[in-house]
N, C-alpha and C positions, 0 to 999 in steps of 0.2 A: 503493500500500499503506500502511496506516495504521500510523504508528510507535508504538513503545511510548510515548514519551511524550506523544502525541497520547492515547492510552488513560489513561495515567496524570491527564492534564489533565482527561480527562472525569470521571473517577473524583471527582477533587477537586471539579470543579464542581457533580457529583451530590451528595456530601457536603454542600457548602457550601449548597446548594439545602435540604439537607433539616435541617441543623443550624442555619441561618442565622447564621453569625459577625460580628461587626463587621467584622473584617479577617481576611486570610490572610496568611501568612508561610511562604516556602519556606526551610528551613533549609540554610544552607550548611558548617555545622561549624566555621567559623571560631572563632578567640580572641576577636575583637572581639564575635561574636555572642553567645558565652558569657558574656562581660561583661555585656552589655546585659541576658541573661535573668536573671541574678544581682541586677542593679541593679533590675529589675521585680520580683522577688521580695522582696527587700528591702524595697522600697517598700511593697509589698502586705501585707507580714507573713508571706509564706509561707516566707520564710527568715530565721535569725536569725544574724547575724554574730558568729562567735566571736573568741577571741583572737588577733588579727593577729598578736600578738609571738610566740606560743607555737605558733600554728596558722595560718600565711599560707596564705591562700584557702581556708579551711574554713568552713562554713557547718551551720547546724541545722535540721533540718524536722521540724515535730510535725505527724504526720498525725491525722485524726479518730480519737478513743479508738476508735470501732467500725470502724476502717478499719486493722488493726494486721498482718494475715496473710493468707496464700492461704485462701480460701472454697472448699473442694472440693465442697459440695452445691451450689454456685452456678457451676459451673465445668462448662461441658459440651462434649461431642464430638460434633458432628450430622452423622454419616453418614445418607445417604439409608435406608439399612438398619439397624437397630438392632442386629441381629448384628453387624454391622461395627464398631460402636463397642465391643461387648462387656459383661460385667458390671464390668469394671473402671472403665466410665465413666459418669459421668451423659450421659443422651441426651435429646435432643428431635428432632424431625422437623424437618429444615432449613426448610421452608416457615414453619412455626409459629414457630421460632426467630427467624428474618428480622422476621417480624411482630412478634412480641414486645418484641424490643429495637428495631427501627426506629421505633416509637411512643415508647419512652423518647427515643431521639435528636432526635425531632421538636422544633426550637426550641432545642435544649438549650445551643448556643452562642452565643445570642443576647447581644451585651455584651463577648464573649470574642475571643480571637485564636486562628484554627484554624491550628495549626502544621504543615507537610507536612514530615515527618522521613525522607528516604531513607537507609538504612543497609546495611552489608554487614555480614554474620555469618561472621567469619574473613577472613583477611587478603584485601586488595583484588585481588591478583594470582593468589589461589589457585583452582585448579580445584575445589577441595573446599568452596569459599565458596558462600553463597547470600544473596540481597538480597530486602530486602523495603522498603516504605514505612509509616510508621505516621503516620496525621493523630490529632491530638490536641489538647486546648484547654488542657494542662496545661504551662506553661513547667517546673516542676519534673522531668515526665517528658522534655522535651528536653534540659534539662542533664545526667539521667542518661543517657540513650541516647547524648550526646554521649561520655560516660564508658564506656560499657558496650559500645560498637558501633564501628564505622568510620563515622561519619556524615557525610554533607553531598556535596559535589559530587563527589568520585571514586565514592561508591556511586551516585550518579546516572547518573554516566557508565557505570559499568558495566552497570545497569539497561538503559540505552539499547542498549548494544552486545548483551546478551544477549537481550532481547525479553520478559521475564518476571519476577516479583517476587511476594513475599507482600504481600497487603494486610491493614493493621490499623488499625481503627478504634477510637478511645477518647476517652471523654470522663468526667470527674470527676463531671458530672451534680450532684445535690443530695447527695452521699455518704449517701446514705438505704440501710441495709442492706435494705430492703423494695423497693429499686428497684436492685436490682443484677445483673448477669449478666458471665460471662466465658465467650464463645460461641465455639466453633472449627467451621471449614467444612472439613475437609481436602480434599475433592475440589475445592474453590473455592480452595484456598490462602488463606484469608482468615480474619480474627480480626475480633470485634466485643466491645467492654468496655466496660461502663457502670456508674457509681456508685461507683468505688473509683479511689483514688491511689495505693494502696499498691504497692510494687514489682513482685512477681510478676503481679499483676494489671492493671497499669498500662504496666509497661515492656515492650511487646509481643515486642520482640527476644528476650526471655529465655526463662522457660519455654514462652510461647506459640507463639513461631515456632519457637525453637531445639530444642525438644523435641517438644511435641505436633504441631504441623505437620511440622517435620522429621522426626521418627519415620515419619509417614506418606509423604514424601518418600523417605527412606531406602529403605523397604519396596519404593516403586515402581522404584527406581534403583539397588539393590542396594549399599547400605552401611547403616551404623547411626548412629542419632543417641541419644545416651547421656547420662545423669545421672551424670559421671564426671569425678573429677579427671585431671590428666595430670602426672606428674612424670618428672624423668631422674635417675639414678642414678649418679653418675661414680665408679668405683673407683679404686684408688691407681695405676693403670697407664693412667689416662686415658680407659677405656672408658666409653661412657654407655648405658645401656639403660632403655627408657622403659616406665612401668607406668601403665596406667589404673584406678582405682579408683571403686567406686560404694558410696557410704553414703547413707542417708536426712538429709535437711537437719538442721543441726545436731548433726551426728554425728561431728564432727572432720574433715571432708574437707578445709576449709582447713588446719587444723594439719598433715594429713598432708601437704597438697601443697607448704607450706611448711617442712616438718620441717628442723630444724639437727641434725646428727648430733651423738653425745655426743663428748664433748672426744676420747677415746682413737680415735675412727674418724675425727674431723679431723686427729689429728696424725697417723694415717696416710694421709691424703689424699683421703678419702671426701667427697664434694658431693652436695647436692641441688639439683637445678634446677627451677623452677616453671616449666611451662608453661600450666598452666590450673587452677582450683580446683573448677569446677562440671559444665560441660558439655564432651563430646567428641564430635566427629565422625569416624568411622573408615570407611575405604574400604580394598577390596582392592588392592595394588599390583601391578606386572608381576612383580614378585619372589614374589609367593604370600603377603608378609606383610600386616596390617593397618596402614594409615597412618593417623594421627589429626593432625585441628587441634583448636585451642580456637577455637570460633567468637566468643568473647567478647574484648573488648579492655580489661576492667576485672573488678573484683571488687563484688560485691554481697553483703557477708560478714556474719555475726551477731557482731555488738559484745560481748554479754555473754560473759564467760569468755575473752575474748582478752585475754592478758595476755604480762608479760615470760616468765613461767614457760611458757605453754602456746605461745605463738606468737610470739617476740621479731620475727620476720622482718615479721608483719600489723602489728604495733604499731608498727614503725620507719617503715613507710610513710603511717602515717596523722597524721603531723604537717603536712602541708601538701597542698592541692588535694585535699581529700575532702569530700563531703556526708554528714553523719551525718544520722540518721533516727530519732526517738524515744529519744534518749541523754538522760541527766542532764547538767546542768552545775555546774560549780563555781563559787563566788562571784567569779572572776576570771574566768568565761565559758570554761573550758577544758570540752571534751568529757568525760563521767565515765559508767561502767558498772560493774556489779557484777563482781569478778574484777581490777581494777586494784588495785595495792598502794599507790597515792600520791593523793593529793586525797580533797577530802569533798564530796560532792554537795551544794547548796545547792538547787537546783532539779529537780524530778523530771521525767520525760518528758512531762507534761503540762502543764509550766510552773507547779505549784503548789510553794509551799515544800515542800521534801522531810521527810517524817515517816516512819522507818523502820516505826510500825507501820499505814502505808497501803499498804505493799507495796514491791517493788523501786524503785530510783529510775529506772534505765533499763528500759523495758519489754524482756522476756525474748527477743522477736524483733527488739530495735532494730538499727539495720544501719549499714553504712558502704559508700560508694559512691567508689571509687578508682582510678586507671589501674594497669594490671597491670604496667607498666614502672616504677612505684615501688617495687616487692617488690624488695628486696635478692637475692632469690635467683631473679629473673625471668630465663627461659631467654630468649635472642635468638631460637632454634628456634621461639617462638611466633609469629614472622613468618614461618616457613618455608612457602613457597607448597605445597611438598611434602607438609609436616606430618612428623610422626615416626614411626618404625618400633616399634609396640607388641610388648614382649616377653612382659610378663605382664599379665592382668585380675584384679582384686581384689574382691570381693564382701563386704560386711561389715554388720554393724548393732549396736544394744546387747542385748546377751542377758545376763542377769545368771548364768546357769546353762546346763549341758548343752554348748553351742559350746565346741570347744577354741581357744584361742588362735590357732592357724592350721592349716590343712591344705590340701593341693591335689586337685584333681580329677583323676581317672585319665585322662580324655580330655576331648574337646570336648564329646560330649554329655552325660558326666557335669557337666562344669561348668556346661551350660545349665542342668541340673537343680539345680546348686546356687544359681546365681542365680535360677530360678524360684521356689525355696521359701524365699528370703532372707525372714526376720523380724525385726522391731525394734520397741524401745518407741518410742512417739511421743513428740514433742518439741513446742516452743512455735512451731516453723515454720509449723503449720496450726491451725485452730481447732480447738478438739475437747479433750478431756480426755488429759491428758499421763501418760504412763507406761503405757500398754495395748500388750500386745503383738499386733502384726498383720503380715501378709504384706505384703511389700515387694518384689515381684520385681525385681532390678537396681536397686532403688531408682527406680524409673520408675512407682510406682503412680499417684501425682497427675499422671504426664507423659505416658503413652503415648498416642498418638494415635488407636488404633485396639484392636480386641480382643486381649488377651493371648495368646490361644492362637494366633492368627496371627502375632503378634509372636515367640514362642517359636519358632514354625516358621520364621520368619525367620532367627533366630539360628542354627538348625541347618543352614539352608542354605548357611551360609559352609564346611562341613566339606566341602571336595571333594577330589579326588586330588592336586591341584598347589598345596594351601593350605598355608602355613607359618604355623599359629594360634598364638596366643599362648597358654601354659598359664594354667590358671583356679586361683585360691586363694580361700579364704574366711579371715577373721579376725574377732576378736572380743576388742577392747581391754577390754570391760567385765564382764568376770566378777568374780562379787564371793563372798567367803566367808559362812559363817552369819552374821556380825556386820555386813554389809553394806558391807564394805570393798574395795575393789578389788585384784584380788590381780596385776595387772600394773600396772606404773607408768606406761606409757603415753607419749605426747608425743613427745620425741627417742628413747627408748628403744625406740621402734618400726623404728627403723633397723635392731635387731638381726633382726628379722621379714623386713624387706625383703633384708637380705643374705642369709638363708636362700633365698627365694625366687630370686634370682638365681643361688645355688648349684644351685638344681634346674634353673633354666632352662639353665645352662651345663654341667651333667652333674658338678658337683664335690660333689653331697650325695645320698646314695641315698635318704634318707626311710625311713620305717617304715611298712608297708601296714596299714591297718587298713580294717574294712568301708565306714567313711564317705569314706575318703579316706586321703592319702599325709600323715603327720604327721614333724616333726623326729625323725630317727634320734639315738642316743646321740651328743653332744658336737658336733651337727651345728648348734645354735642358740648363739652365742655369749653367755653370761650372765655373764661376768667382771665383778665388780664391783656386780652388782646385790644381792647378799646374801640372796638367796631361798631360803627352806629348802624341804625335801621336802613339807612341810604346805601351802606355797604352790603348789610347781611341779604336783604331782601333780593337782590338779584343773584346773590350765591345760591339761594334754595327755592327760588322760582322755577315753576314750570309754563313755560309759555305756550299754552296749548295750540295757537294756530302757527308759530313758529316750528313746535314740533310735528305738526301735519305736514308740514312743507318737508321736513326732516326725512319723515318717513316715506314720503311718496319720493325722495331721491334714494333711500334705502331700497325700496321695494325697484326701482329701477337698475340700480347696482345689482342686487342680487339677481334680476332678470338676464342680466348678462350672462350667467352662467348655464341658461336654458334649463332642459328638462331634469338635468342631474342634480338640480338645486332642492335639498330635502322639503317635502311638501310640510313638515313640521313647523320649519322655520317660517314659509309664507303664510300658515296659519296662526302662527304667533304673530307676526306682523299684523296681520291683519286685526288679531284681539287688541293688541296694544291700538291700533287704529280707530278701531271701534269704541274702546274705552275712552279716548280722547275725546272724539266726537260727541260722546254724551257727555263728557264732563264741561266741555264747550258750550254745549247748548245750555246746560244747567247756569254757567255763569261764565261771562266774558272777562270778568276782572281775576288775575293771576292771585292766588293764595298768597299771603305773606308767609316769611320764613319763621319755623318755629324753632327758636333756638335761643338759650339763654344769654 
């Protein structure tokens, strides 16, 4: 019988024959290997050493100015049947896709080192974890994969035991945008990426494997691979409830995952534990609950906006052993980005003398890569083989109007509709215009590896008689007034909303029924000390019936784009909400006032 390692060796040999590298290096994940990679990149100029007195073990990478974000139009999901990819994905026939990208790989590693990177997404001993191997010619990718995954010998041993793995082939190529593709072949459990060195396009364990391929695996195997943070909320009695939350990139996921409760909450004994800030894999346990792991071992976070005010925990972990990408630097070689309250940028993200008139010093999508365990709020449960039980699922996005601060779905089907109809204003994490409202169901629009209609049906399938499913909520931290000012203070104050969710989960809050869902009832949301007047509170909690009817029509049109595959249960639920709104609109044309203390 042919062993898995024999098959892996044959694949490596085939890739080497195609790409013709000067040498092949099998990565073991050791500290010595990491030091050697850093030394190679410093010598080549791929990395710049930062101030080792203030930031020991920290380095700066500057990517090509035309290679700074995900490129969705060049990111393909190649199912044999186009309908299986769905209108939510860019598609190409697998045979054509392989032919196109393999032509680019021909001889592309000449003079370079081919690195074989075995890795595990999730704790090595977890039955929820899955393994992969990335072949790359980028030492920057290898160094980042060591931080972001469980990479090296232990992963290779698990691959040999299990007998299967996801194949990922990557080359930076010439970094030519006209010769760039990121291709996924879900049925083959394989990924091919050419022409980009940027994180999500090149670190194939991250979005490519952990979401696009894993979402396909999850559907086949009966679990969920989601673009969600995982946090634990410990109450004064020492009980911990875990929440998974989905937000589009650069919309506050990392800030929420590492939230520090307001002083009053801390004094009472409340704590937040960070399990993960970006990706969540959930599977039904024997007890009927969903149990989750964070498949990543590190953070690939957005630097701009990360500050002592917004995310002190994130800032605290970035003073050692971190790789920064496309940030600015001060005169004494400390990393700098917009949002920091100290330091002055001397050199911008492209290595030029900083000129404020030339734009931001740090690229808006500049990043940091750092081990998760360096976070002050890191939870040891992030290494739990079983994972953590999820009490609530939260959806959210940037909406300047219409959507209340928080509401709860009536049941699982309604919650799936809430997630399926999510909309948010676009950010700098992907190429294209910023500030445009687009549908981003479950924050998975760029990441779902198959037809969204089938994905929604998969979500609905978890509602079985023995299931003890999480409650589903929707939040909007970004509501603004007529002058463009945020109505809600956000950041640590979001703890108040999380507390109300837990009250709902544990039956300690009754809530207020509305056609769109359950909102906080009178006095249920702790607003003490915020100083918010009624002019601020009312818009945060109002349900604009007429506005929501228009929203529902837009949602209906969006769901119709998926044709007959769209689950009837979602269409029926949408009609139920629409009917409830219409009946309520007929009762009263005056929006109800917020019920909050």
